[in-house]
Backbone as CSV, one residue per row, in Angstrom:
resi,resn,N_x,N_y,N_z,CA_x,CA_y,CA_z,C_x,C_y,C_z
1,MET,6.914,-4.779,-18.194,5.895,-5.759,-17.982,6.490,-7.165,-17.893
2,ILE,7.523,-7.403,-18.704,8.171,-8.700,-18.666,8.863,-8.917,-17.342
3,GLU,9.451,-7.838,-16.802,10.107,-7.949,-15.506,9.101,-8.377,-14.444
4,LEU,7.893,-7.834,-14.481,6.871,-8.236,-13.526,6.486,-9.701,-13.704
5,ALA,6.420,-10.143,-14.957,6.099,-11.511,-15.210,7.206,-12.442,-14.679
6,CYS,8.443,-11.980,-14.746,9.549,-12.780,-14.219,9.509,-12.850,-12.692
7,GLN,8.874,-11.886,-12.057,8.805,-11.867,-10.600,7.493,-12.436,-10.073
8,TRP,6.887,-13.357,-10.831,5.591,-13.884,-10.436,5.645,-14.602,-9.091
9,LYS,6.782,-15.204,-8.780,6.891,-15.913,-7.483,6.786,-14.956,-6.319
10,VAL,7.368,-13.786,-6.475,7.277,-12.783,-5.393,5.842,-12.360,-5.176
11,PHE,5.126,-12.107,-6.275,3.731,-11.713,-6.145,2.897,-12.847,-5.567
12,TRP,3.177,-14.086,-5.977,2.433,-15.232,-5.463,2.666,-15.377,-3.963
13,LEU,3.931,-15.301,-3.534,4.236,-15.461,-2.121,3.626,-14.304,-1.301
14,THR,3.649,-13.122,-1.838,3.029,-11.980,-1.158,1.541,-12.213,-1.017
15,GLY,0.893,-12.686,-2.071,-0.547,-12.968,-1.989,-0.863,-14.064,-0.974
16,VAL,-0.014,-15.090,-0.921,-0.243,-16.177,0.037,-0.099,-15.651,1.467
17,GLU,0.898,-14.808,1.714,1.097,-14.244,3.050,-0.052,-13.310,3.444
18,ILE,-0.566,-12.540,2.486,-1.712,-11.662,2.770,-2.938,-12.533,3.098
19,TYR,-3.115,-13.617,2.352,-4.240,-14.516,2.613,-4.127,-15.128,4.018
20,LYS,-2.909,-15.579,4.385,-2.728,-16.170,5.703,-2.982,-15.159,6.818
21,ALA,-2.536,-13.922,6.598,-2.753,-12.891,7.605,-4.233,-12.590,7.769
22,CYS,-4.949,-12.468,6.633,-6.375,-12.222,6.709,-7.115,-13.381,7.381
23,LYS,-6.731,-14.596,7.042,-7.342,-15.753,7.633,-7.092,-15.820,9.145
24,ASN,-5.871,-15.468,9.550,-5.527,-15.420,10.977,-6.362,-14.371,11.716
25,ILE,-6.490,-13.197,11.119,-7.275,-12.139,11.752,-8.737,-12.535,11.852
26,LEU,-9.279,-13.114,10.796,-10.685,-13.540,10.828,-10.903,-14.659,11.857
27,SER,-9.946,-15.585,11.953,-10.133,-16.648,12.949,-10.063,-16.088,14.362
28,ARG,-9.189,-15.110,14.583,-9.138,-14.466,15.904,-10.444,-13.717,16.202
29,LEU,-11.005,-13.083,15.180,-12.268,-12.362,15.374,-13.403,-13.336,15.692
30,GLN,-13.400,-14.492,15.021,-14.447,-15.486,15.275,-14.280,-16.104,16.665
31,GLU,-13.057,-16.328,17.079,-12.819,-16.853,18.432,-13.262,-15.868,19.492
32,SER,-13.062,-14.590,19.201,-13.415,-13.575,20.205,-14.932,-13.484,20.396
33,ARG,-15.706,-13.968,19.456,-17.159,-13.974,19.617,-17.580,-14.982,20.658
34,HIS,-16.819,-16.055,20.777,-17.206,-17.142,21.678,-16.473,-17.079,23.016
35,LYS,-15.324,-16.451,23.049,-14.585,-16.338,24.301,-14.691,-14.933,24.838
36,TYR,-15.026,-14.831,26.097,-15.097,-13.533,26.731,-14.122,-13.541,27.883
37,GLY,-13.223,-12.616,27.875,-12.264,-12.511,28.932,-11.733,-11.081,28.998
38,PRO,-11.277,-10.686,30.147,-10.775,-9.304,30.269,-9.443,-9.140,29.550
39,LEU,-9.313,-8.053,28.850,-8.081,-7.708,28.189,-7.360,-6.670,28.998
40,THR,-6.087,-6.886,29.169,-5.312,-5.852,29.839,-4.941,-4.801,28.809
41,GLU,-4.570,-3.643,29.297,-4.228,-2.547,28.395,-3.008,-2.893,27.562
42,GLU,-2.084,-3.632,28.146,-0.874,-4.006,27.430,-1.169,-4.974,26.266
43,GLU,-2.028,-5.958,26.488,-2.407,-6.889,25.422,-3.154,-6.161,24.318
44,ASP,-4.040,-5.247,24.700,-4.806,-4.497,23.698,-3.881,-3.663,22.841
45,LEU,-2.868,-3.068,23.432,-1.912,-2.255,22.689,-1.092,-3.117,21.721
46,LYS,-0.694,-4.321,22.160,0.071,-5.218,21.284,-0.747,-5.649,20.093
47,VAL,-2.010,-6.020,20.316,-2.874,-6.464,19.217,-3.124,-5.321,18.260
48,ASP,-3.360,-4.128,18.785,-3.647,-2.968,17.950,-2.440,-2.595,17.099
49,GLN,-1.258,-2.619,17.665,-0.079,-2.321,16.907,0.236,-3.407,15.878
50,ALA,-0.023,-4.645,16.202,0.227,-5.736,15.243,-0.711,-5.666,14.051
51,ILE,-1.960,-5.326,14.294,-2.921,-5.271,13.184,-2.749,-4.007,12.364
52,ASN,-2.587,-2.875,12.982,-2.537,-1.586,12.265,-1.136,-1.080,12.028
53,GLY,-0.131,-1.791,12.491,1.212,-1.317,12.267,1.563,-0.106,13.131
54,GLY,0.781,0.158,14.146,1.039,1.308,15.019,0.518,2.614,14.511
55,ILE,-0.043,2.638,13.327,-0.575,3.881,12.758,-2.101,3.782,12.751
56,LYS,-2.738,4.686,13.426,-4.192,4.690,13.537,-4.807,5.238,12.240
57,MET,-6.013,4.812,11.976,-6.696,5.237,10.745,-6.976,6.754,10.742
58,TRP,-7.257,7.311,11.908,-7.571,8.735,11.966,-6.344,9.582,11.623
59,MET,-5.162,8.986,11.641,-3.952,9.741,11.342,-3.794,9.967,9.832
60,TRP,-4.265,9.062,8.990,-4.060,9.191,7.556,-5.328,9.351,6.750
61,LEU,-6.465,8.883,7.238,-7.694,8.898,6.451,-8.206,10.295,6.132
62,PRO,-8.250,11.262,7.075,-8.730,12.593,6.703,-7.865,13.249,5.644
63,GLY,-6.565,13.081,5.732,-5.673,13.647,4.721,-5.884,13.023,3.353
64,LEU,-6.101,11.709,3.345,-6.365,11.027,2.071,-7.659,11.528,1.420
65,ILE,-8.688,11.642,2.227,-9.971,12.122,1.702,-9.852,13.557,1.198
66,ALA,-9.142,14.412,1.948,-8.959,15.811,1.542,-8.202,15.882,0.216
67,VAL,-7.156,15.064,0.061,-6.381,15.095,-1.161,-7.193,14.562,-2.341
68,LEU,-7.980,13.534,-2.135,-8.834,13.016,-3.222,-9.850,14.054,-3.678
69,ILE,-10.501,14.688,-2.711,-11.499,15.710,-3.061,-10.839,16.894,-3.741
70,LEU,-9.718,17.366,-3.197,-9.030,18.517,-3.765,-8.545,18.215,-5.189
71,THR,-8.043,17.015,-5.414,-7.579,16.635,-6.735,-8.724,16.633,-7.735
72,CYS,-9.866,16.096,-7.340,-11.037,16.065,-8.234,-11.520,17.474,-8.539
73,VAL,-11.539,18.350,-7.536,-12.022,19.712,-7.740,-11.089,20.492,-8.645
74,VAL,-9.772,20.412,-8.373,-8.828,21.160,-9.219,-8.796,20.603,-10.635
75,SER,-8.867,19.283,-10.787,-8.896,18.709,-12.130,-10.116,19.162,-12.917
76,LYS,-11.234,19.245,-12.252,-12.484,19.652,-12.923,-12.480,21.125,-13.279
77,LEU,-12.105,21.961,-12.316,-12.178,23.423,-12.531,-11.063,23.935,-13.408
78,GLN,-9.853,23.450,-13.219,-8.744,24.033,-13.959,-8.495,23.351,-15.312
79,PHE,-8.680,22.041,-15.359,-8.356,21.308,-16.597,-9.591,20.718,-17.266
80,ASP,-10.766,20.881,-16.687,-12.028,20.364,-17.235,-11.984,18.843,-17.458
81,ILE,-11.424,18.167,-16.467,-11.345,16.691,-16.487,-12.518,16.165,-15.659
82,PRO,-13.288,15.228,-16.181,-14.421,14.688,-15.423,-13.954,14.030,-14.114
83,VAL,-14.843,14.046,-13.127,-14.505,13.508,-11.801,-14.188,12.018,-11.894
84,ALA,-14.949,11.283,-12.696,-14.707,9.842,-12.838,-13.306,9.570,-13.388
85,SER,-12.873,10.389,-14.332,-11.510,10.231,-14.871,-10.456,10.558,-13.835
86,SER,-10.736,11.555,-12.997,-9.787,11.894,-11.929,-9.654,10.748,-10.929
87,ILE,-10.772,10.164,-10.550,-10.720,9.040,-9.598,-10.009,7.850,-10.226
88,LEU,-10.317,7.570,-11.489,-9.613,6.473,-12.192,-8.117,6.733,-12.259
89,SER,-7.718,7.958,-12.545,-6.287,8.260,-12.623,-5.618,8.114,-11.255
90,LEU,-6.319,8.483,-10.196,-5.726,8.322,-8.831,-5.564,6.860,-8.472
91,VAL,-6.549,6.031,-8.828,-6.459,4.595,-8.548,-5.326,3.957,-9.349
92,LEU,-5.213,4.332,-10.626,-4.146,3.779,-11.463,-2.780,4.263,-11.001
93,ALA,-2.678,5.532,-10.574,-1.401,6.050,-10.070,-0.952,5.282,-8.857
94,PHE,-1.887,5.003,-7.941,-1.546,4.253,-6.751,-1.101,2.833,-7.100
95,THR,-1.854,2.187,-8.007,-1.529,0.809,-8.403,-0.150,0.756,-9.045
96,PHE,0.145,1.672,-9.975,1.429,1.640,-10.642,2.572,2.017,-9.708
97,SER,2.330,2.881,-8.739,3.374,3.171,-7.780,3.710,1.960,-6.924
98,VAL,2.699,1.199,-6.532,2.953,-0.017,-5.758,3.735,-1.030,-6.611
99,ILE,3.378,-1.143,-7.881,4.109,-2.069,-8.771,5.547,-1.578,-8.936
100,ALA,5.769,-0.273,-9.052,7.127,0.252,-9.209,7.939,-0.015,-7.951
101,ILE,7.349,0.173,-6.785,8.056,-0.077,-5.543,8.426,-1.554,-5.434
102,GLN,7.488,-2.413,-5.758,7.720,-3.866,-5.704,8.812,-4.266,-6.700
103,SER,8.766,-3.753,-7.884,9.762,-4.100,-8.915,11.133,-3.584,-8.517
104,THR,11.196,-2.388,-7.984,12.487,-1.834,-7.581,13.086,-2.640,-6.431
105,GLY,12.256,-3.017,-5.485,12.746,-3.804,-4.345,13.176,-5.207,-4.773
106,ALA,12.461,-5.789,-5.714,12.769,-7.179,-6.113,13.995,-7.246,-6.994
107,THR,14.243,-6.233,-7.835,15.373,-6.287,-8.745,16.606,-5.581,-8.227
108,GLY,16.426,-4.612,-7.335,17.560,-3.861,-6.822,18.080,-2.827,-7.797
109,MET,17.342,-2.555,-8.835,17.751,-1.573,-9.833,17.102,-0.240,-9.499
110,TYR,17.796,0.542,-8.737,17.230,1.827,-8.319,18.188,2.983,-8.534
111,SER,19.307,2.755,-9.209,20.225,3.849,-9.463,19.709,4.722,-10.601
112,HIS,20.114,5.957,-10.610,19.682,6.901,-11.630,20.353,6.545,-12.966
113,PRO,19.614,6.543,-14.055,20.244,6.115,-15.321,21.258,7.099,-15.875
114,TYR,21.263,8.334,-15.348,22.169,9.351,-15.893,23.362,9.585,-14.996
115,THR,23.671,8.671,-14.096,24.847,8.829,-13.252,26.094,8.573,-14.084
116,ILE,27.153,9.281,-13.773,28.407,9.149,-14.524,29.335,8.271,-13.685
117,SER,29.800,7.210,-14.291,30.742,6.339,-13.631,32.176,6.771,-13.954
118,GLU,33.150,6.158,-13.288,34.546,6.513,-13.532,34.964,6.119,-14.930
119,GLU,34.397,5.039,-15.478,34.750,4.575,-16.795,34.339,5.587,-17.862
120,ASP,33.216,6.282,-17.657,32.739,7.231,-18.625,33.595,8.505,-18.669
121,THR,34.278,8.835,-17.610,35.053,10.056,-17.586,36.458,9.902,-18.171
122,MET,36.909,8.670,-18.353,38.268,8.456,-18.867,38.302,8.480,-20.348
């Protein structure tokens, strides 16, 4: 937790960039309400890839929904865990995995703690 507190600048800058990106997208959407012009297929493809990263929602959303439902069903039937607790655990697991990825990337500490170095073998 202290490591995350030390990396507050990274989180702040990430939040600022997300805010700028959302503001940019919203301003483009508001401009498009007032301006009408033909879009070429090439421009449409560039905008779509820039906004969605080239991955369409239909590619990942059905799998996500299926996994969420299957997790809730298995947790309830096999382990007698309430559905609300299953959903909460999935949200927390996603949140902590994002924090772990961010912390690992920011610190560069990703080696396995049980690796044997040359100094240990001598």
